[in-house]
N, C-alpha and C positions, 0 to 999 in steps of 0.2 A: 604611829609613825607614818608620815606621808609616803606614798609609793606611786610610781609611774608604771602603768601596765601597757606594754606594746604588743600589738597583734599584726601578723601578716599571714593570712591563710592559716595553716596549722602551726605556724611558728609563734612562740610567745616568749616575752622577756619581762622581768620585773626588776625595776631599779628603785632603790630606796633613796629618799631625800638625804638621810644620814649617810655621809660618806660618798654620795653618788654611787653607791655600791650595787653592782649587779647581783641580785639575790636568787634568781632562777632563770634558766634558759632552756627552752624546748625547741629543738631543731630536728628535722627528720623523724619526728614521732618519738623522740627520746629526750628525757631529762638529762642534761649533760653536766649541770653544775652540782657540786657538793652542797648538801642541804643544811650544813652547819650542825652543830651538836657538841656533846661533851668532849669529843676528841679534839675538836678545834671549832670554836663558835662563830666563825666567819665564813663568807662565801667567796668574795673577790674584792678585798679591800684595796683602796687607792693609797699609795705610799707617797706622802708629801708632807713637809719639804725635805725629808731625808728618806733614804732607803737603808734599812738595817739600823745599827746602833752607833751612837757616838760614845767616845770614851767618857765613862762616868755619867752617861746620859745628859751631857752638858754641851750646849752650843757655845763656842768661844768666838767672840767677835769684838774687835776694837777695845780689847782689854777688859771686857765684861763677860760674864757667863750667864746663860739662860737655860733653865731645865727643859729638855726636850726628849720625850720618851722614844723608844724604838719605833721606827717607821713613821714618826711624826704624828700630826694631829688631824689631818684631813679626813681620815677614815672615821672619825668620831664627831665631825662637825656637820651641821645641816647646810646643804646647798640650796640655793634659791632656784626655783623653776623659771627659766626665761621663755621657753617655748615648748609646746608639746602637741603632738598629733597622735594618730593611731599607731604610727610606725616610727616616730622620732621623739626625742626629748633632748633638751639642752639645759644644763644646770650650771650654776656659778657659785664660787666661794671667793670672798674678798677678805682682806685682812681687817681685823678689828682690835679692840683693846685686849681681848683675851689672847688672840694669836700673837700679838706683838710682845706679850710677856714671855713667850717661848721662842719667838722667831721675829726679830725686830726689823722687819722689812715690809713695805707695801707690796701687794701682789693681787692679781686677778687670775683665778684658775677656772677654766671652763671645761666641761665634759659633755660631749654630745654622743648619743646613741642612735643608730639607724638600723632597723630590722627589716629583713625581707624573708622570703619563704625558706631560704637555705643558709642565711648568714646573718651575723650581727657585726656591725662595725662600731668601733669606739674611737672618737676623735677627741684629743685633748689639746688645750692651748694654755700657755702661761704668759701673761703680759706683765711687764714691769712698768707701773705707773709712776715710779719714784724718780728721784734725781740722781741716784747712785746705782752702780751695778748691783744686780740681785743674784746672790749665790743660792743655789738650790739643787736638789735632786728630785727625781720623780720616778715611780715604778708602779707596775701592775702586779697583782698577786691572785689571779684567778685559780680556783681549786676545782678540778674536774673529777667526776666520778671515776673511780678506779676499783673495780672493773667498769668499763663503759656501759655494759649491759648486764642485767642479772644472769647469773649462771656461768659467766665466763671466768676462767681462772685469771688471776692477776698476771701470772707468768706468761700468758698468751699475748700480752701487750708489749708494744715497743714504740719508741720515738724514731722517726725517720727524718733527718735534717735535710735541708735543700742542697747542701754541699758537704763535703767531707770535713770533719771536725777533729783534727789531730790533738787539740788541747794545747797546753795543760789546763787544769782547773784549779780553783782555790777552795779552801774550806774555812770554816769559822773556828775561832778558839772557843774554849769552854765559856768565856765571858761574852761571846757573841760578836767579837771583833774579827776583822779579816786577817787570817793567817797568811803572811806573805810567802810562805813556802809553797811552791808549785807542786801539784800532784798529777800523776798520770791520768789521762782521761779514760773512762770505761767505754766511750763511744768507739764502735768498730766500723771505721770508714764513715758511713752516714748513719749507722743504726745504733741505737742504744736499747738492748733488751732490758725490760724493766723487772725489777724484783725489789722487795722491801729492804734487802741488805744494802742496797745502794745508799740508803738514807740513814743508816745506823749511826753515822757521824754527822748528822744534820745535812744541810743543803749542799748541792753541787753548784758551784759558781764559776761561770765562764766570763772572764773579763773581756775577751776579744774573740767572740764567736764569729765565724765567717758567715753563718746563715742568718737570714732575716725571716725565716719561716721554718716550720716543721709540721709533721703529721703524727698525731697520736692515734694509734690504730691497734686493733685486736685481730689476731688471726681468725678468719672466718666470721668476723663481727664488724661492728661499726667503726667509723673513723672520723676524726676531727682535725681539720687543718687550721693552723694558726699562722698569720702573717703580720709582721709588725714593721713600723717605720719610725726612725728617730731614736730608737733604744739601742745603745751599743753593747749592753751587758745582758746576761741571761742567768737566771737562777732556776733550779729545779729542787723541789722540796716535797717531802711526804712524811707523815708520822707512821712508822711501822705499826701494823695492827692486824690481828688475825681475821677481823671481820671486814665488812664494807668500809671503804676508806676513800682517800682522794689523792690526786697528784696535782701539785701546783706547778704551772709553767709560767715563769715570771720575767717578762721583758723589763729591763731597768735602764735608767740613766742615773747612775750613782750606786754606791754600795757602802757597807759599814766602814767605819774608821779602820785603817790598817793598825794592827797591834804595834804599839810604840809611837804612834803619831798623835800629837796633841796641839797642832797648830791652829791658826785662825780659820774659821769656817769658810771664808772666801777662798782659801787655798786648799781646801779639802780634796784629796785625790778622788777622782771619779765624779765630782760634782761639776756644775757649769756656772758661768757668770753671764747673766742676761743684761745687756746694756740698757740704759734708761730709754723708755719708750718702745723697746723691742718686744717681740712676741716669738715664742718658741712653740713648735707643734710636734705631736706624736700621734700614732694611730695603731690600732690592733683590730684585725678582722678574724672572726671565727666562722668557719664554713664546714658544713657536714655534707657528705655525698652518699651516705648509706645509713 
């Protein structure tokens, strides 16, 4: 599998051609990204052209149906390298016969990574080269080590949002669709104390978070700051486990089909329509200060 290795002083990042996936990240002398494994075999998949699950795993458009699995296909497709240096790389995925069998639209998806000594920035763009509006969703799914450093208890960690987050939040049904019932938020002002019990019923989904950034930190330990742009939704997810594990902090534009909804994909709640010839952009920056 082709990989792209970035270096900036002590900072290192590895990006795979498959899925344009960030596979490792070392900032501040620490490995921050989950290493994949039996618990969950991915690191930081890119979610496109959907986030979450469609009803029956079928995309409905223009009276036809197309099989499309949860989170789409981009995470399993090879991206072409457009440009690479010691500290940057830009990769691209275009539609082809295989993609159109699941998602019948032309598209150009680019992902660019930029590394410096204390941060990694990810810039994404989606262009519609077609003659009709392009319906889509896009999301990020990075999994960070939890605990952030060996020997720290999980319960010493918290998320600190940039502003107060009164909620509510949404949950998923047993079938992976969006439960429309709102739930009280466990965030206390700006802070969310972390524990495995939070994720006993799967992900925490915030459809209208006020924040566009947060800090993942451990009392007396390291911290990681995330800032994003262009993503209106946020998911938090972990698999409860007594051993070393991970926390996913996921900016999204899009989400699973709401339970009971089965309309045309172009009208899907949470997705967007990109006009012909238009380009849409998003970004995520990860910074460590300790």
